C-alpha positions, 0 to 999 in steps of 0.5 A: 763122781755121781751125785747119788754116790757122793752123799748129796742125795741123802743129805739134800735139804728136800730129801727129808721132806720128800722121803716121808710122803711115800711112807705116809701114803702107805699108811693111808692105804693100809688104813683103807685096807683095814677099814675095808676088811673090818667092814666086810666083817661087819657085813658078815656079822663076825667079830662085830666088836673087833671090827668096830674097834679096828675101824676106829683105830684105822680111821684115826690112824689114816686121818692122822697120816692124811694130815701129815701128808698135807703138811709134808706136801705143803713143806715140799712145795714151799721148799721147791718155791724157795730153792728151785723157783723155775721148777715151781713156775713150771708146776704152776704153769707160768710161761712168762716170769713176773714178780709176785705171780698169783698161785693157781689152785685149779687150772686148765693147761694150755700150751703156747706154741711161741713159748713151748720148745721143739 
């Protein structure tokens, strides 16, 4: 039996976190679209009050969704670090295992031929 037909996919510990992120990204994209259309209305001086109000609503909604994206992304990274440490090491570009390895906020990828596979 495949794992996606057995229900493990829907009740996995990381699924609740990871399924929220695309929806929140859609909300941010919708907020950017509304701000763009409302800005066009402001440039054309059409429905100025409506455009200003919609910019305020869309900007606050987009900001709120962006904050939730940061929280769910952090939760997803913490869950991966706890449940899948090898995947987290690959995300951090760590070739050699070590205890209390430092986290990288920014890095340049370099491949080590001795460690890299065929």
